C-alpha positions in Angstrom: -24.8 -15.6 13.8 -22.1 -17.8 14.3 -20.6 -16.6 10.9 -20.1 -13.3 12.3 -18.6 -14.3 15.5 -16.3 -15.9 13.2 -15.6 -12.9 11.0 -15.2 -11.2 14.2 -12.5 -13.1 15.5 -10.4 -13.4 12.2 -9.9 -9.7 12.3 -8.3 -9.9 15.7 -5.1 -10.5 13.8 -5.3 -7.0 11.6 -6.4 -5.3 14.7 -3.2 -6.6 16.9 -0.9 -5.3 14.1 -2.9 -2.2 14.0 -2.7 -1.8 18.0 1.0 -2.6 18.0 1.8 0.0 15.5 -0.5 2.6 17.2 1.2 2.2 20.4 4.5 2.4 18.7 3.4 6.0 17.3 1.9 7.0 20.7 5.6 6.5 22.0 7.1 8.6 19.2 4.7 11.8 19.7 5.0 11.3 23.7 8.8 11.2 23.2 9.7 13.8 20.6 6.7 15.4 19.0 6.8 13.5 16.1 3.4 11.8 14.3 5.8 9.5 12.4 4.5 8.7 8.9 7.4 6.4 8.1 6.3 4.1 11.2 4.5 1.2 9.0 7.8 1.6 6.2 9.7 0.3 9.3 7.5 -2.5 9.8 8.1 -3.4 6.5 11.7 -3.3 5.7 12.1 -5.0 9.3 10.0 -7.6 8.2 11.9 -8.0 4.8 15.2 -8.4 6.6 13.1 -11.1 9.0 12.3 -13.1 5.8 15.9 -12.6 4.3 17.5 -14.0 7.4 14.9 -16.8 7.7 15.1 -17.8 3.9 18.6 -17.6 3.0 20.6 -16.5 6.2 21.4 -12.8 4.8 21.6 -9.7 6.7 19.9 -6.9 4.6 20.9 -2.9 4.9 18.7 -0.4 3.7 20.2 1.3 0.7 20.2 0.9 -2.9 22.8 -0.3 -5.7 25.5 -0.7 -3.6 25.7 -4.3 -1.7 23.2 -4.1 0.4 23.2 -7.9 2.3 25.8 -10.0 4.0 26.1 -13.3 4.8 25.6 -14.1 8.2 24.3 -17.9 8.3 23.9 -20.7 6.0 22.4 -19.9 2.6 19.9 -22.6 3.9 18.4 -19.8 6.5 18.0 -19.7 10.0 15.5 -20.8 12.6 12.7 -18.7 13.7 13.7 -17.8 17.1 17.2 -16.4 16.2 15.7 -14.5 13.0 13.2 -12.7 15.1 16.3 -11.9 17.6 18.6 -10.6 15.2 15.8 -8.7 13.7 14.6 -6.8 16.7 18.7 -6.0 17.7 18.6 -4.7 14.1 15.4 -2.2 14.5 17.2 -0.7 17.4 20.3 0.0 15.7 17.9 1.5 12.8 15.5 3.2 15.2 18.5 4.8 17.4 20.0 6.1 14.1 16.9 7.4 12.4 15.7 9.3 15.6 20.2 11.2 16.3 20.5 11.5 12.5 16.8 13.1 11.5 13.9 13.3 14.3 16.2 14.9 17.2 17.0 18.1 15.2 13.2 18.0 14.3 12.2 18.1 17.7 11.4 22.1 17.9 10.9 22.0 14.0 7.3 22.9 12.7 5.1 20.4 12.4 5.3 21.0 8.1 9.0 20.3 8.5 8.4 16.9 10.9 5.7 15.6 8.3 7.7 16.1 5.7 10.5 14.8 7.4 8.5 11.1 7.9 6.8 11.4 4.6 10.3 11.4 3.1 11.8 8.3 5.1 8.7 6.6 4.3 9.0 7.1 0.7 12.6 6.4 0.7 12.0 3.1 2.3 9.2 1.5 0.3 11.7 2.9 -2.8 14.9 0.9 -1.6 12.6 -2.4 -0.9 11.1 -2.1 -4.2 14.7 -1.9 -5.9 16.5 -4.5 -3.3 13.3 -7.0 -3.0 11.0 -6.3 -6.0 7.0 -6.1 -5.6 6.4 -9.5 -5.7 4.0 -10.9 -2.7 6.4 -12.6 0.0 4.8 -15.3 2.2 6.3 -16.5 5.6 5.5 -19.6 7.7 3.8 -19.9 10.6 5.2 -18.0 13.7 2.6 -18.6 16.3 1.0 -21.7 16.5 -2.0 -21.6 14.3 -3.9 -24.7 15.2 -7.8 -24.2 15.2 -9.2 -23.5 18.7 -13.3 -24.4 19.4 -15.1 -21.0 20.7 -18.7 -21.3 21.3 -18.8 -24.0 18.4 -16.9 -22.2 16.1 -13.3 -23.1 15.1 -10.9 -20.2 15.1 -7.2 -20.1 14.1 -5.5 -19.7 17.5 -2.5 -17.3 15.9 -5.1 -14.5 15.9 -5.7 -14.5 19.5 -2.4 -15.4 20.6 -1.6 -11.7 18.4 -4.6 -10.1 20.5 -3.3 -11.5 23.1 0.6 -10.1 22.8 -1.2 -6.7 21.7 -2.7 -6.5 25.1 -0.1 -7.7 27.2 2.2 -5.2 25.8 -0.6 -2.6 25.9 -1.0 -3.0 29.8 2.4 -2.6 30.2 3.1 0.2 28.4 0.4 1.8 30.4 1.8 0.9 33.8 5.4 2.0 32.9 4.7 5.3 31.7 1.9 5.8 34.7 3.9 4.0 37.5 8.0 4.0 36.7 9.9 7.1 37.4 11.3 6.7 33.4 7.3 7.0 32.4 7.2 9.8 34.7 10.1 11.8 33.3 8.5 11.0 29.7 5.3 12.5 30.4 7.3 15.2 32.0 9.6 16.3 29.1 6.7 15.6 26.8 4.5 18.3 28.5 7.4 20.8 28.5 11.2 20.4 28.0 12.5 23.0 29.5 10.8 22.2 33.0 11.9 18.6 32.6 15.6 20.0 32.1 15.1 22.0 35.1 14.4 18.7 37.0 17.5 17.1 35.6 15.8 14.6 32.8 17.5 15.2 29.3 14.6 15.2 26.8 16.7 13.9 24.1 18.1 10.8 25.6 14.5 10.2 26.8 13.2 10.7 23.1 16.0 7.7 22.0 15.1 5.4 24.4 11.3 5.8 23.8 12.0 5.7 19.8 13.8 2.8 19.7 11.4 1.2 21.9 8.8 2.5 19.4 10.8 0.8 16.7 10.8 -2.8 18.1 7.6 -2.6 18.7 7.2 -1.8 14.6 9.2 -4.6 13.8 7.7 -6.9 15.9 4.2 -6.3 14.5 6.0 -6.5 10.8 7.2 -10.0 11.5 4.0 -11.1 13.5 1.7 -10.6 10.8 3.6 -12.5 8.0 1.7 -15.4 8.6 -1.5 -13.7 8.3 -0.7 -11.6 5.5 1.7 -11.3 2.0 4.8 -8.9 2.2 5.0 -6.4 0.0 6.4 -2.5 0.3 2.7 -1.5 -0.7 0.9 -3.2 1.4 2.8 -3.2 4.7 3.6 0.5 4.0 0.2 1.5 4.4 -0.5 -0.4 7.8 0.7 3.5 8.8 -3.0 4.7 7.7 -4.9 2.9 10.1 -2.3 3.0 13.0 -2.2 6.8 12.7 -6.0 7.1 12.8 -6.3 4.9 15.9 -3.7 6.7 17.4 -5.3 10.0 16.5 -8.8 8.5 18.2 -6.5 8.0 21.4 -5.4 11.8 20.5 -1.4 10.2 21.1 -2.3 9.6 24.9 -4.0 6.5 25.8 -2.0 3.1 25.5 -5.5 1.5 26.4 -7.5 3.5 23.9 -5.2 2.7 20.9 -5.5 -0.8 21.8 -9.2 -1.0 22.2 -9.5 1.2 18.7 -6.8 -1.1 17.0 -8.5 -4.1 17.7 -12.3 -3.0 16.7 -10.8 -1.5 13.6 -9.4 -4.6 12.6 -12.3 -6.7 13.6 -14.8 -4.1 11.8 -12.4 -4.3 8.4 -13.1 -8.3 9.0 -16.9 -8.0 9.4 -17.1 -6.0 6.5 -16.0 -9.2 4.0 -19.0 -11.1 5.5 -21.6 -7.8 4.9 -20.6 -7.8 1.4 -21.6 -11.5 0.9 -24.6 -10.6 2.7 -25.8 -7.4 1.1 -25.3 -7.6 -2.4 -25.5 -3.8 -3.0 -22.2 -3.0 -1.0 -19.7 -2.5 -2.9 -17.3 -5.8 -4.0 -14.0 -3.4 -4.2 -12.0 -1.4 -1.7 -14.8 -1.3 0.9 -12.9 -3.1 3.4 -9.9 -0.4 3.3 -11.9 2.9 2.1 -15.2 2.4 5.0 -13.0 2.1 8.2 -11.0 5.4 6.9 -14.1 7.6 6.4 -15.3 6.7 10.0 -11.7 7.8 11.1 -12.2 11.3 9.6 -15.5 11.5 10.7 -14.8 10.6 14.1 -11.7 13.0 14.1 -13.9 16.1 13.1 -16.3 15.4 15.6 -14.2 14.5 18.2 -10.6 15.4 17.6 -9.4 18.8 19.3 -6.1 20.6 18.7 -3.1 18.8 20.2 -1.6 20.1 23.6 1.2 22.5 23.0 4.2 21.0 23.9 7.1 22.9 25.8 9.9 24.0 23.4 13.4 25.8 24.0 13.3 27.5 20.6 11.0 29.4 18.2 9.5 27.9 15.8 9.6 29.1 12.1 7.4 28.2 9.2 9.0 28.0 5.6 9.3 31.3 3.9 6.5 32.4 1.6 7.9 34.0 -2.0 6.5 37.2 -3.1 6.0 37.6 -7.0 7.4 41.3 -8.4 6.7 41.2 -11.8 4.0 38.0 -12.5 3.1 39.3 -15.7 6.8 39.9 -17.2 7.6 37.0 -15.6 5.0 34.9 -17.0 5.6 36.9 -20.4 9.3 35.6 -20.8 8.8 32.0 -19.8 5.9 31.9 -22.4 8.5 33.0 -24.8 11.3 30.8 -23.6 9.4 27.8 -23.2 7.7 28.0 -26.9 11.1 28.7 -28.7 12.4 25.3 -26.4 9.2 23.7 -28.2 10.5 24.4 -31.4 14.3 23.6 -31.1 14.2 20.7 -29.0 13.7 16.7 -30.1 10.6 14.7 -29.4 12.1 13.3 -26.4 12.9 16.5 -24.4 9.6 17.9 -25.9 7.4 14.9 -24.0 9.9 16.3 -20.9 8.6 19.8 -20.8 4.9 19.2 -21.3 5.3 16.3 -18.7 7.0 18.8 -16.1 4.6 21.8 -17.0 1.9 19.6 -16.2 3.3 18.4 -13.0 4.0 22.4 -11.8 0.4 23.0 -12.1 -0.6 20.1 -10.0 2.6 21.4 -7.5 1.3 25.0 -7.6 -2.4 23.5 -5.9 0.3 22.8 -3.2 1.5 26.0 -3.1 -2.1 27.5 -2.2 -2.9 25.1 0.6 0.3 24.5 2.4 2.5 27.4 1.2 0.1 29.9 1.8 -2.7 28.1 4.4 -0.3 26.1 6.0 -2.5 23.1 5.8 -0.2 19.9 5.6 -2.7 18.3 2.5 -1.5 15.0 1.0 -4.4 14.5 -1.0 -3.9 16.5 -4.0 -3.2 13.6 -6.7 -6.1 12.3 -5.4 -7.7 15.7 -6.7 -5.9 15.7 -10.1 -7.4 12.1 -10.6 -10.9 12.8 -9.7 -10.8 15.8 -12.2 -9.2 13.4 -14.9 -11.9 10.6 -14.6 -14.7 13.7 -14.8 -13.2 15.0 -18.0 -13.7 11.2 -19.6 -17.6 11.1 -18.0 -18.1 14.7 -18.9 -16.5 14.4 -22.8 -18.4 11.4 -23.6 -21.2 11.6 -22.0 -22.3 14.8 -22.1 -20.5 15.5 -25.5 -18.9 19.0 -23.7 -15.7 19.8 -25.1 -12.3 21.6 -24.3 -12.3 24.1 -22.5 -15.7 24.0 -20.6 -15.5 20.1 -19.9 -12.1 21.0 -18.3 -13.7 23.2 -16.4 -16.6 21.9 -15.6 -13.8 18.6 -14.2 -11.9 20.9 -11.8 -15.4 22.0 -10.3 -16.5 18.9 -9.6 -12.5 18.2 -7.9 -13.7 21.7 -5.9 -16.8 19.8 -4.1 -14.7 16.3 -3.2 -11.9 19.2 -1.8 -14.4 21.2 0.5 -15.7 17.7 1.6 -12.2 16.8 2.4 -11.3 20.4 4.3 -14.3 20.0 6.3 -11.8 18.5 9.0 -9.6 21.3 8.8 -12.2 23.4 10.2 -11.4 21.8 13.6 -8.6 20.1 13.3 -4.6 21.1 11.7 -1.0 20.6 11.4 0.0 16.5 12.0 -3.9 16.2 12.7 -4.8 17.3 9.3 -2.6 15.7 7.3 -3.2 12.4 9.0 -7.4 13.3 7.9 -6.0 13.6 4.4 -4.1 11.0 4.0 -6.8 8.5 5.1 -9.0 10.8 2.4 -6.7 9.8 -0.3 -6.6 5.9 0.9 -10.5 6.1 1.2 -10.4 7.7 -2.6 -7.8 5.2 -3.7 -9.9 2.5 -2.6 -13.6 3.3 -3.0 -13.5 5.5 -5.7 -10.5 4.8 -8.3 -11.2 0.9 -7.5 -14.7 1.2 -8.8 -14.1 -0.3 -12.7 -17.1 1.5 -13.7 -16.2 4.8 -12.9 -12.2 4.4 -14.1 -12.5 1.8 -16.3 -10.8 -0.4 -14.2 -7.2 -2.1 -15.9 -8.6 -1.0 -19.4 -9.1 2.8 -18.0 -10.8 5.3 -20.1 -10.5 7.4 -23.0 -10.3 11.4 -23.0 -10.5 12.6 -26.8 -7.9 15.4 -28.0 -8.9 19.2 -26.7 -10.4 21.3 -29.8 -11.0 24.8 -30.0 -12.9 26.6 -32.6 -12.7 23.8 -34.8 -8.8 23.6 -34.1 -7.2 20.2 -33.3 -5.1 21.1 -30.1 -4.6 17.5 -28.7 -1.0 16.0 -28.3 -1.5 13.4 -31.2 -2.6 14.5 -34.9 -2.4 13.2 -38.4 1.2 13.5 -38.6 4.3 11.9 -36.8 5.2 14.9 -34.9 4.1 13.5 -31.6 3.8 14.9 -29.4 2.3 18.1 -31.1 3.8 21.6 -30.5 0.4 23.2 -30.7 -0.7 20.9 -27.4 2.6 21.8 -25.8 1.6 25.6 -26.2 -1.8 24.6 -25.0 -0.5 23.4 -21.5 2.3 25.9 -21.2 -0.6 28.9 -21.4 -2.9 27.3 -19.0 -0.2 26.7 -16.5 1.0 30.0 -16.9 -2.5 31.6 -16.3 -2.6 29.4 -13.4 0.6 30.9 -11.7 -1.0 33.9 -12.9 -3.8 32.8 -10.8 -1.7 32.1 -7.9 0.2 35.0 -7.9 -2.5 37.1 -7.9 -3.9 35.2 -5.0 -0.4 35.9 -3.1 -0.1 39.8 -3.7 -3.9 40.4 -3.1 -6.4 40.8 -0.1 -6.9 37.0 0.0 -3.2 36.4 0.1 -3.1 38.3 3.2 -6.0 36.3 4.6 -4.4 33.0 3.9 -1.1 34.1 5.1 -2.6 35.5 8.4 -4.5 32.1 9.0 -1.3 30.5 8.5 0.6 32.5 10.8 -1.5 32.3 13.7 -5.5 31.6 13.9 -6.2 33.1 16.7 -4.9 36.0 16.0 -6.5 36.0 12.2 -9.8 35.6 13.9 -9.4 38.0 16.7 -9.5 40.6 13.2 -12.7 39.4 12.2 -11.1 36.7 9.7 -13.4 34.1 9.3 -11.3 30.9 10.0 -13.5 28.0 8.7 -14.3 30.0 5.4 -10.8 30.7 4.9 -10.0 27.3 4.8 -12.2 26.0 3.3 -11.7 28.5 0.2 -8.3 27.3 0.3 -9.2 23.9 -0.2 -11.6 24.2 -2.9 -9.1 26.5 -5.0 -6.5 24.1 -4.4 -8.6 21.6 -5.8 -9.9 23.4 -8.8 -5.9 24.1 -9.6 -4.8 20.3 -9.4 -8.3 19.6 -11.2 -6.6 21.9 -14.2 -3.8 19.7 -14.0 -5.2 16.3 -13.9 -7.5 17.3 -17.0 -4.2 18.2 -18.8 -2.7 15.1 -17.5 -5.6 13.4 -19.0 -5.7 15.1 -22.4 -1.8 14.2 -22.6 -2.0 10.4 -21.6 -5.6 10.1 -24.3 -6.3 7.1 -21.8 -6.2 7.3 -17.9 -6.1 4.5 -15.4 -5.6 4.5 -11.4 -2.3 4.0 -12.0 -1.1 7.6 -12.5 -3.2 8.9 -9.4 -1.6 6.5 -6.4 -1.5 7.2 -2.7 2.2 7.3 -3.1 2.0 9.9 -6.1 0.4 12.3 -3.5 3.1 11.9 -1.4 5.4 12.3 -3.7 4.3 15.4 -4.8 4.1 17.1 -1.3 7.7 15.7 -1.1 9.1 17.5 -4.3 7.2 20.6 -3.7 8.6 20.8 0.0 12.1 20.3 -1.9 11.3 22.7 -4.4 9.9 25.5 -1.8 6.4 25.2 -0.7 5.8 28.8 -0.2 7.0 30.0 -3.8 5.6 29.7 -7.2 9.3 28.9 -8.3 8.9 25.8 -6.1 6.3 24.2 -8.0 8.5 25.0 -10.8 11.6 23.4 -9.9 8.9 20.3 -8.4 7.3 19.8 -11.9 11.2 19.7 -13.5 12.1 17.2 -10.9 9.2 15.5 -10.3 7.9 13.9 -13.7 9.0 10.2 -14.1 9.7 11.8 -18.0 10.2 15.2 -17.0 13.2 17.7 -17.6 15.5 16.8 -15.3 14.9 12.9 -15.1 15.4 13.1 -18.7 18.6 14.3 -18.7 20.2 12.3 -16.0 18.9 9.1 -18.1 21.6 10.1 -20.0 23.8 9.8 -17.2 22.5 6.7 -14.9 19.5 5.0 -14.5 17.3 8.2 -12.9 13.7 6.8 -13.0 14.6 3.6 -10.9 16.3 5.6 -8.2 13.7 8.6 -8.2 11.6 7.6 -5.2 14.7 7.3 -2.8 16.4 10.3 -4.5 12.8 12.1 -3.6 13.2 10.9 0.1 16.1 11.1 1.0 16.3 15.3 -0.4 12.8 15.5 1.8 14.1 14.6 4.5 17.6 16.7 4.3 15.6 19.6 3.6 13.5 19.6 6.1 16.4 19.5 8.6 18.5 21.4 7.0 16.8 24.0 4.7 13.1 23.9 5.0 12.7 27.0 2.6 13.5 25.1 0.0 15.9 25.0 -3.3 13.5 27.5 -5.1 14.6 30.5 -2.8 18.2 29.5 -3.2 17.6 29.7 -6.8 15.3 33.1 -6.9 18.4 34.6 -5.4 21.0 33.8 -7.4 18.9 34.5 -10.3 18.8 38.0 -9.0 22.4 38.1 -8.6 23.2 37.1 -12.0 20.9 39.8 -13.3 22.2 42.2 -11.3 25.9 41.3 -12.5 24.7 41.0 -16.5 23.2 44.0 -16.2 25.8 46.3 -14.4 28.1 44.5 -17.5 25.5 45.9 -20.2 25.0 49.1 -18.5 28.0 49.8 -16.1 27.1 52.8 -13.8 28.6 56.3 -14.5 31.0 58.0 -12.3 29.7 60.5 -9.9 30.4 64.2 -11.3 33.3 66.1 -9.1 32.3 68.7 -7.2 33.0 72.4 -8.6 36.0 74.0 -6.1 34.8 76.0 -3.7 35.7 79.5 -5.3 34.0 79.0 -8.5 31.0 77.4 -6.9 28.0 79.8 -7.6 26.4 81.4 -4.8 23.3 79.3 -3.8 20.4 82.2 -4.3 18.8 83.9 -1.7 15.2 84.6 -1.5 13.9 87.2 0.2 10.1 88.5 0.5 8.6 91.5 1.7 6.1 91.5 4.4 2.8 92.0 3.2 1.1 95.4 3.1 -1.7 95.9 5.1 -4.9 96.1 3.6 -7.2 99.1 3.7 -10.7 98.4 4.2 
């Protein structure tokens, strides 16, 4: 029994960090109405600031390539206390700049724009950290006293207790401040109704800035204090936001006390799972500690969560516009001809780029359906693609079912996962659903993709070439022409069929139902639309489309491993699709050209500079700027420009004929006058 208590107490450290991050998230939502997915990334970057000051006396800044560090102390490093003070002051400026430059303009923006901006900041900060500091884990010497303390006959490291005490004190202080002080009451008033707060003389943007800075300081403190307990790397620290979002959502972004209890409880439960793994051998040995709590978060949100209260706004909200395909069959035919000609004339390098961009376009089309047409913010699309890819390997190798039925069955398996993950969408929506899908993606990454029996581990799983009527349609053949043109044609044809399906959906009755749910769920329900069934249908259909893309990716790679389907790839897919135009098929096409690591645009830009290593930074910055300046994405402007160009070409080819001049009045023919005699009476 004592060992169980020990593991519970050891979990106080990570639980305190979850609580501190969750408290900051509640502050940000209360003040600005933003659920900040970049909160963990901010904590990560501030932790790097502390590490650099502590180790070599350099102050680092959040940009790559250019000079990003300045010597402010001896190269031997600074002491602990000055490093902490400078880092916290740094976080004040950092948080203020992020708020005024990005989040303040989005106070009254749609939930999709706010989620997109925060995901963009998260991706950008993580990519900058990878470029500037690498991916190697960094450790830190103790900050708090860590001598063991004996409790009930158990030796417990004292730093865990100090961390829990700090979190409890901060939580109590915030609860008192926001309930008893004038500033807290003004914050609550601005959160409930900005117009009413303005009439009382309170500036909502200024109150939001104060709270945002305080939340950023809490994130920096959490990032610093957990350094001696865990190792610092961009991925691990950034993912701290997932459990923090879970505990904040359990508290409905309102109660600091519930956040504190939920955060400490989650950390203790995660630590207890480590003990249970050694006791119960039937438990999964990989990913359980990270996966099970996220599943519990999803269940809790499905059962308990309700829609967050509407905040008073001073402007109307506008969702990104939705495109309407006019001549989808003609457009698909022209695209097929142009793409096949491109495959025939370009070099193997650009042939690979076209294939990669086409497959990514297929996956991005699933985002257009679920987020663009139905308005459900999903961060799990790439996990659907990964699940389908691994199922394709099992179906083809163990069941012997080849192409195309194996690809369809694998995509249908993804549909089952999509419907299960879409169940929370029946009760929650907006940023709540984004949190649920992020937790689902993290759970799939931890429990499914880390399962070596399912994915093959580091070795991966092989996927054979597709064959149809005895013809080898694979990417590799007996010759040296890699990649084979026939495989490129196969990928293009399948993606165009998926695009036609999406276009048919948009122009058909189901599309009108989807858009009705997107615009107003209550209004759609009032006219007889089954909102819950519509959402589940959308999740299933988007999972099927993503599964088709995942199967094509498996055929392209030949050997698939979990590294191709990480959580960050899912976030990047949403980011680039939003930049391209989340409500348009052309947006998925633009996203495919931009996103694929060896796609068309990256391959072209690699000729000028090393684009691949900056792809994450560019994706994050582009997403944040698109959310603020152009929520409709670049596809709308591209489509408008192409229409203008086509009109200009047609006017050149077939200039308009001059209108005939009217005839002179004296030669004009008189208009005919039709007279009719009245009908004669009929004699009977």
